[in-house]
C-alpha positions as CSV (number, residue, x, y, z in Angstrom):
1,X,1.3,-59.0,-24.6
2,X,1.7,-55.5,-25.8
3,X,3.8,-52.6,-24.4
4,X,3.3,-49.0,-25.4
5,X,6.3,-47.4,-27.0
6,X,7.4,-44.4,-29.0
7,X,6.2,-44.3,-32.6
8,X,6.3,-41.9,-35.6
9,X,3.3,-40.2,-34.1
10,X,4.6,-39.8,-30.5
11,X,6.4,-36.5,-31.1
12,X,3.6,-34.8,-33.1
13,X,1.9,-31.8,-31.5
14,X,-1.6,-32.2,-30.1
15,X,-2.9,-30.3,-33.3
16,X,-1.1,-32.6,-35.6
17,X,-2.4,-35.7,-33.9
18,X,-6.0,-34.3,-34.0
19,X,-5.7,-33.9,-37.8
20,X,-5.2,-37.7,-38.1
21,X,-8.4,-38.5,-36.3
22,X,-11.1,-39.1,-38.9
23,X,-13.6,-41.8,-38.0
24,X,-16.9,-39.9,-38.3
25,X,-20.2,-41.5,-38.8
26,X,-23.5,-39.9,-40.0
27,X,-26.4,-39.4,-37.6
28,X,-28.2,-42.4,-39.1
29,X,-25.2,-44.7,-38.8
30,X,-25.8,-46.3,-35.4
31,X,-29.4,-47.2,-36.0
32,X,-28.5,-48.7,-39.5
33,X,-25.6,-50.7,-37.9
34,X,-27.8,-52.1,-35.2
35,X,-30.2,-53.3,-38.0
36,X,-27.5,-55.3,-39.8
37,X,-27.1,-59.1,-39.3
38,X,-24.1,-59.8,-37.3
39,X,-21.5,-62.5,-37.3
40,X,-21.7,-64.1,-33.8
41,X,-19.4,-66.6,-32.3
42,X,-21.0,-69.8,-31.3
43,X,-21.7,-69.8,-27.5
44,X,-19.3,-72.8,-26.9
45,X,-16.5,-71.4,-29.2
46,X,-12.9,-71.8,-28.0
47,X,-10.0,-70.0,-29.5
48,X,-6.2,-70.4,-29.6
49,X,-4.4,-67.9,-27.2
50,X,-2.4,-66.5,-30.2
51,X,-3.5,-65.9,-33.8
52,X,-1.6,-63.6,-36.1
53,X,-2.4,-63.2,-39.9
54,X,1.2,-62.1,-40.4
55,X,2.3,-65.7,-39.9
56,X,-0.9,-67.8,-40.2
57,X,-1.5,-69.5,-43.6
58,X,-4.9,-69.0,-45.2
59,X,-6.8,-71.7,-47.2
60,X,-4.5,-71.4,-50.2
61,X,-1.2,-71.3,-48.4
62,X,-0.8,-67.5,-48.4
63,X,-0.4,-65.5,-45.2
64,X,-0.5,-62.0,-44.4
65,X,-1.6,-58.6,-44.1
66,X,-0.2,-55.8,-46.3
67,X,2.3,-53.3,-45.1
68,X,1.3,-50.4,-42.7
69,X,0.9,-47.1,-44.5
70,X,1.0,-43.5,-43.2
71,X,-2.1,-41.4,-43.7
72,X,-0.1,-38.3,-42.9
73,X,-1.9,-35.2,-41.6
74,X,-5.3,-36.1,-43.1
75,X,-8.2,-37.7,-41.1
76,X,-8.4,-40.5,-43.6
77,X,-8.0,-43.4,-41.1
78,X,-11.4,-44.7,-42.2
79,X,-10.2,-45.1,-45.7
80,X,-6.9,-46.7,-44.7
81,X,-8.8,-49.2,-42.5
82,X,-11.1,-50.3,-45.3
83,X,-8.4,-50.5,-47.9
84,X,-6.0,-52.3,-45.6
85,X,-8.7,-55.0,-44.8
86,X,-9.6,-55.5,-48.5
87,X,-5.9,-55.7,-49.5
88,X,-5.3,-58.3,-46.8
89,X,-8.3,-60.4,-47.8
90,X,-7.1,-60.3,-51.5
91,X,-3.6,-61.4,-50.3
92,X,-5.1,-64.2,-48.2
93,X,-7.8,-65.5,-50.5
94,X,-6.6,-64.2,-53.9
95,X,-3.0,-65.0,-53.4
96,X,-1.8,-61.7,-54.8
97,X,-0.7,-58.6,-53.0
98,X,-2.2,-55.3,-54.3
99,X,-1.5,-51.8,-53.3
100,X,-5.0,-50.3,-53.6
101,X,-5.9,-46.6,-53.5
102,X,-7.0,-44.9,-50.3
103,X,-7.3,-41.7,-52.2
104,X,-10.2,-43.3,-54.2
105,X,-12.3,-43.3,-51.0
106,X,-11.1,-39.9,-49.8
107,X,-11.8,-38.1,-53.2
108,X,-14.7,-40.1,-54.6
109,X,-16.9,-40.5,-51.5
110,X,-16.5,-37.2,-49.8
111,X,-15.0,-34.6,-52.2
112,X,-13.4,-31.8,-50.3
113,X,-14.2,-33.3,-46.9
114,X,-12.4,-36.7,-46.8
115,X,-9.6,-35.5,-44.5
116,X,-12.2,-34.3,-42.0
117,X,-13.3,-37.9,-41.6
118,X,-16.0,-40.4,-42.7
119,X,-16.8,-44.1,-42.0
120,X,-15.2,-47.2,-43.5
121,X,-18.4,-48.9,-44.7
122,X,-18.8,-46.2,-47.2
123,X,-15.5,-47.5,-48.8
124,X,-16.9,-51.0,-48.7
125,X,-20.0,-49.9,-50.5
126,X,-17.8,-48.1,-53.0
127,X,-15.7,-51.3,-53.6
128,X,-19.0,-53.3,-54.0
129,X,-20.5,-50.9,-56.6
130,X,-17.5,-49.4,-58.4
131,X,-14.6,-51.7,-57.5
132,X,-11.2,-50.8,-55.9
133,X,-8.4,-49.3,-58.0
134,X,-4.7,-49.4,-57.6
135,X,-2.6,-46.8,-55.8
136,X,-0.6,-46.0,-58.9
137,X,-3.7,-44.9,-60.8
138,X,-4.9,-42.6,-58.0
139,X,-2.0,-42.0,-55.6
140,X,-2.5,-40.9,-52.0
141,X,-1.7,-37.3,-51.4
142,X,-3.1,-36.7,-47.9
143,X,-5.5,-34.2,-49.2
144,X,-9.1,-34.2,-50.1
145,X,-8.8,-31.8,-53.1
146,X,-7.6,-34.5,-55.7
147,X,-10.3,-35.1,-58.3
148,X,-12.1,-38.4,-58.4
149,X,-10.6,-40.3,-61.4
150,X,-11.7,-43.8,-60.5
151,X,-13.6,-44.2,-63.8
152,X,-10.3,-43.8,-65.7
153,X,-8.7,-46.7,-63.8
154,X,-8.8,-50.4,-64.1
155,X,-10.7,-52.2,-61.3
156,X,-8.6,-54.7,-59.4
157,X,-10.9,-55.9,-56.6
158,X,-14.6,-55.8,-56.0
159,X,-16.5,-56.8,-52.9
160,X,-19.6,-59.0,-53.0
161,X,-20.6,-57.9,-49.5
162,X,-19.5,-57.5,-45.9
163,X,-20.8,-58.4,-42.5
164,X,-21.0,-56.5,-39.2
165,X,-19.4,-58.0,-36.1
166,X,-20.8,-57.3,-32.6
167,X,-18.4,-55.6,-30.2
168,X,-17.6,-58.6,-28.1
169,X,-14.4,-60.5,-27.8
170,X,-15.5,-63.9,-29.0
171,X,-17.3,-62.5,-32.1
172,X,-14.2,-60.5,-33.0
173,X,-12.0,-63.6,-32.5
174,X,-14.4,-65.6,-34.7
175,X,-14.3,-63.1,-37.4
176,X,-10.5,-62.9,-37.3
177,X,-10.4,-66.6,-38.2
178,X,-11.7,-65.5,-41.6
179,X,-9.3,-62.6,-42.1
180,X,-8.3,-59.2,-40.8
181,X,-11.0,-57.1,-39.2
182,X,-11.3,-53.3,-39.5
183,X,-12.1,-51.5,-36.3
184,X,-12.1,-48.1,-34.9
185,X,-11.1,-46.6,-31.5
186,X,-11.4,-43.5,-29.6
187,X,-8.0,-41.8,-29.2
188,X,-7.2,-39.5,-26.5
189,X,-4.0,-37.5,-25.9
190,X,-2.6,-37.8,-22.4
C-alpha cells in the first residue's frame, strides 16, 4: 500500500517543480526502444506479493539500494535514475556501496543542456564506454555548466550492457527480481 504525503517537493512553486522535470527523449528514441530485445516474464510466472530490495538479500548476502539523493532545481532526474540503478546493482552484486557521479552524465553527455533533460540510456551507454566515476571526483552542483572532467577520474564501475523491459506489470516484476529498475513517469501538478 502507498499513501501520498507531504515531501520536500510539496511546497515548491509550480515553476520550481517544473525545473525538476527532465526526462526528454530524442525523436528517434521510441523507434529505437521498440527495436531492442526485451526481458519478458514467463507467461506462467507468479510473484510474491511483496518484494523490496531495501530488505531482500541478493546472491552474495548484500541487500539494498543506495540512499535517495536530491537533484535540486535541475532537470537531471534522468541521470539520477541511471546512477541510482547502477549504484544499487554494484551494492547487490559487487558487495560495495559506491557514491557515483550524476554530474558526469549531466556535464559529459549534454554540455550546457543537461538540466533541460535527457534520457537515462545515454548514461548507461556512457558507463559502458567510459565507465562511471565517483561523486568526489565530479561532484553534483545542480547545473550543466560544470566542465566534463571524467578523463581525469578513476573509473569505479563499468556496464557490460543493459536490457529493455516491456511496460507491463509481470515483466517489471521479473526484472525487479534481478535488481532495482529505472523508470520514468509523467508528472502533473494538481
